[in-house]
C-alpha positions in Angstrom: 0.1 -0.1 0.0 2.8 2.4 0.9 4.6 1.8 -2.5 1.4 2.4 -4.4 0.8 5.8 -2.6 4.3 6.8 -3.4 4.0 5.7 -7.0 0.8 7.9 -7.4 2.0 10.7 -5.8 5.0 10.4 -8.0 2.8 10.5 -11.3 1.0 13.7 -10.1 4.4 15.2 -9.5 5.6 14.0 -12.9 2.2 15.7 -14.8 2.5 18.9 -12.8 6.2 19.2 -13.5 5.3 18.6 -17.3 2.8 21.3 -17.3 -0.4 18.9 -17.6 -2.9 20.6 -15.2 -4.7 17.6 -13.0 -8.1 17.7 -13.8 -7.9 20.3 -16.6 -10.8 20.4 -19.1 -11.0 21.8 -22.7 -14.2 24.1 -23.6 -15.1 24.7 -27.4 -16.0 27.7 -29.1 -17.8 27.1 -32.4 -16.9 29.6 -35.4 -19.9 29.5 -37.6 -22.2 32.0 -39.5 -19.7 34.9 -38.6 -20.2 34.3 -34.9 -18.3 32.8 -32.0 -20.3 30.9 -30.1 -20.5 31.1 -27.1 -19.0 34.5 -27.2 -17.7 34.4 -23.5 -16.5 31.6 -21.4 -15.4 31.3 -17.9 -12.7 28.5 -17.1 -10.4 27.5 -14.4 -6.4 28.1 -14.5 -4.9 25.2 -16.6 -8.2 24.7 -18.8 -8.0 24.9 -22.5 -10.1 26.6 -25.2 -10.6 25.1 -28.7 -11.9 27.4 -31.3 -13.6 25.0 -34.3 -13.5 26.6 -37.4 -17.1 25.4 -38.9 -17.7 28.2 -41.7 -16.8 26.3 -44.9 -15.4 28.9 -47.2 -15.6 31.8 -45.0 -12.1 32.3 -43.5 -11.5 33.3 -39.9 -9.0 33.8 -37.3 -8.9 33.9 -33.5 -6.5 37.1 -32.4 -6.3 38.3 -29.0 -6.5 42.0 -27.5 -4.0 43.4 -25.1 -0.6 42.4 -23.8 -1.5 38.6 -23.2 -1.2 37.5 -26.7 -2.4 34.2 -28.7 -3.2 34.1 -32.5 -4.4 31.5 -34.9 -3.3 31.4 -38.5 -4.4 34.4 -40.5 -7.2 32.6 -42.4 -8.8 29.3 -41.3 -11.6 27.5 -42.9 -11.9 24.5 -41.1 -9.9 22.7 -38.4 -9.4 23.9 -34.9 -7.2 26.4 -32.9 -6.5 25.4 -29.2 -4.8 27.7 -26.2 -4.2 26.4 -22.7 -4.7 29.4 -20.0 -2.1 29.3 -17.2 -3.1 32.7 -15.6 -6.1 34.2 -14.3 -7.3 37.3 -16.0 -10.0 38.3 -18.8 -8.7 37.4 -22.3 -10.6 39.3 -25.2 -10.0 38.2 -28.7 -11.6 39.1 -32.4 -11.6 37.9 -35.6 -9.5 40.3 -37.6 -11.4 39.6 -40.7 -14.9 40.3 -39.6 -15.9 43.4 -37.7 -17.9 42.8 -35.0 -16.5 39.2 -34.2 -15.5 39.4 -30.7 -15.4 36.8 -27.6 -13.7 36.6 -24.5 -12.3 34.2 -22.0 -12.4 34.6 -18.3 -9.8 32.6 -16.3 -10.3 32.2 -12.5 
């Protein structure tokens, strides 16, 4: 029993050192019809957000605003883009191709 406990603690430590958040989740934002859905998400530190490009022939991107930067490729028609958030804060983003397409991720 003692050996199993040490093994489990060692695995948890290895995951933490490797940058894998224990219990982290991934939330999805759909990009379709020139809209981010949902446009606002609240997540925990260590969680990830995946943006899914579902608008067919219409290109989009995901570009953060402010000092905390992230940016997908300039024009994506399909596929996905994922960001892991390791710090608390509010992270606003836009599609630079379509005025009015904006969203935010609140990390607690």
